[in-house]
Each structure stands twice: as structure tokens, then as C-alpha cells.
C-alpha positions as CSV (number, residue, x, y, z in Angstrom):
1,T,-16.1,-1.4,-1.7
2,T,-14.8,-4.6,-0.3
3,V,-17.6,-6.5,-2.1
4,R,-16.8,-4.8,-5.4
5,M,-13.1,-5.8,-5.0
6,K,-14.0,-9.4,-4.3
7,Q,-16.2,-9.3,-7.4
8,S,-13.2,-8.0,-9.4
9,R,-15.2,-4.8,-10.1
10,Y,-12.2,-2.6,-9.4
11,Q,-13.3,0.5,-11.3
12,E,-16.6,0.6,-9.3
13,A,-14.6,0.0,-6.1
14,L,-12.4,3.0,-7.0
15,E,-15.4,5.3,-7.6
16,M,-17.0,4.2,-4.3
17,Y,-13.8,4.7,-2.4
18,K,-13.3,8.2,-3.9
19,E,-16.8,9.0,-2.7
20,Y,-16.1,7.6,0.7
21,E,-13.0,9.8,1.0
22,T,-15.1,12.9,0.5
23,L,-17.2,11.9,3.5
24,I,-14.2,12.0,5.9
25,H,-14.4,15.2,7.8
26,F,-10.9,14.9,9.3
27,S,-7.5,15.7,7.9
28,P,-4.6,13.3,7.8
29,E,-3.1,15.3,10.7
30,E,-6.2,14.7,12.8
31,A,-6.8,11.1,11.9
32,W,-3.6,9.6,10.6
33,E,-4.6,6.0,11.4
34,L,-7.7,6.3,9.4
35,Y,-5.8,7.8,6.5
36,D,-3.2,5.0,6.7
37,T,-6.1,2.6,6.0
38,V,-7.6,4.8,3.3
39,Y,-4.3,5.1,1.5
40,R,-3.6,1.4,1.7
41,N,-7.0,0.6,0.3
42,F,-6.5,3.0,-2.5
43,G,-3.2,1.4,-3.2
44,W,-4.8,-2.1,-3.4
45,I,-7.5,-0.8,-5.7
46,Y,-5.0,0.8,-8.0
47,T,-2.9,-2.4,-7.9
48,S,-5.9,-4.4,-9.0
49,L,-6.4,-1.9,-11.8
50,R,-2.8,-2.4,-12.8
51,D,-2.1,1.3,-12.3
52,F,1.1,0.7,-10.4
53,P,2.4,4.3,-10.4
54,K,-0.8,5.4,-8.6
55,A,-0.6,2.4,-6.3
56,L,2.9,3.2,-5.4
57,E,1.9,6.8,-4.7
58,Y,-0.7,5.7,-2.2
59,F,1.5,3.1,-0.5
60,E,4.1,5.8,-0.1
61,K,1.4,8.0,1.5
62,C,0.9,5.2,4.1
63,V,4.5,5.6,5.2
64,S,4.5,9.4,5.0
65,V,1.4,9.7,7.2
66,K,2.9,7.5,9.8
67,R,6.3,9.2,9.8
68,A,4.6,12.6,10.2
69,H,3.3,11.3,13.5
70,G,6.6,9.6,14.6
71,V,5.4,6.1,13.8
72,P,7.8,3.9,11.8
73,A,6.7,2.1,8.7
74,H,5.2,-1.3,9.4
75,W,6.4,-4.5,7.7
76,F,3.3,-4.5,5.7
77,D,4.1,-1.1,4.3
78,Q,7.5,-2.4,3.1
79,W,5.8,-5.5,1.6
80,D,3.4,-3.3,-0.4
81,L,6.1,-1.0,-1.5
82,G,8.4,-3.9,-2.6
83,K,5.6,-5.7,-4.5
84,T,4.6,-2.6,-6.2
85,H,8.1,-1.6,-7.2
86,A,8.5,-5.1,-8.7
87,R,5.3,-4.9,-10.6
88,L,6.1,-1.4,-11.9
89,S,9.6,-2.5,-12.9
90,L,8.2,-5.4,-14.9
91,Q,5.5,-3.3,-16.4
92,L,8.0,-0.7,-17.6
93,G,10.7,-3.2,-18.6
94,R,13.1,-1.6,-16.1
95,F,14.5,-4.9,-14.8
96,E,17.4,-3.1,-13.1
97,D,14.8,-1.6,-10.7
98,L,14.0,-5.1,-9.4
99,A,16.9,-4.8,-7.0
100,L,15.1,-2.1,-5.0
101,A,11.9,-4.3,-5.0
102,A,13.9,-7.2,-3.7
103,Q,15.5,-5.1,-1.0
104,L,12.2,-3.7,0.2
105,I,10.6,-7.2,0.3
106,G,13.7,-8.5,2.2
107,E,13.3,-5.7,4.7
108,A,9.6,-6.5,5.1
109,L,10.3,-10.1,5.8
110,E,12.9,-9.3,8.4
111,M,10.6,-6.7,10.0
112,H,7.9,-9.3,10.0
113,R,10.1,-11.9,11.7
114,T,10.9,-9.4,14.4
115,A,7.4,-8.1,14.9
116,E,5.6,-11.4,14.7
117,P,8.1,-14.2,15.5
118,S,5.4,-16.9,16.0
119,D,3.9,-16.3,12.5
120,S,5.2,-19.0,10.3
121,I,3.1,-18.1,7.3
122,M,5.5,-15.4,5.9
């Protein structure tokens, strides 16, 4: 799947990842960390396909699966949510929704500064 994504063959990556998901014999309750990664990868694939509503659905699942296990959202979750809200707002011409995107991205940056103070890239 990663190779297909790097080759910009997003539809093939989606088909492969859907097949991969059928091979997982654990539920999100049993293997939430695995599903966090699975949901994030689906989100990235749908982002590449410009299906922002579906991408947002999967990024929200990342947060939900963590919260169900008492784990707070990671700064990267906020970052993905913010970027996806921005893309969706622009795609739909709902520019007033960009405020939510900016808020989420701002929260992600603050969370990142706290979690990884020595990382100067972000």
C-alpha cells in the first residue's frame, strides 16, 4: 500500500488497504493501537483521493478509538483533523468553516510544542 501511495496510485492503495483490513482478526476494542494506524492510513488515502468527507470520518475514528481507551488525542490527530477541515471547507466553498480548521491546527501546534519541545521542524 505504501508503495502504491508513493506512486500516486491511490485507488489501488485503497483497494489493497480494504483487503488488508479484512485480514485483521481483532476488533478495535481488542487492538485499538492497530486500528488507530489503520484509520489514519485510510484517512491519508482518502485525502489523496480528495474525498475529504471520508478522510475526516477516518481521522475522527482515530480520536474515537483512543478516547474509548482513555487515551487523549495526539497532536498529530489534531493536525490531520485541522488540515482536513480546511480542505473540506475550501472544496465546499464554506469559508466560514476555516475558523474551525485554524483552531484545530493551532491546538495541534501547541500540543506538539508541549509533547516535543526539542522538535523545531513544526
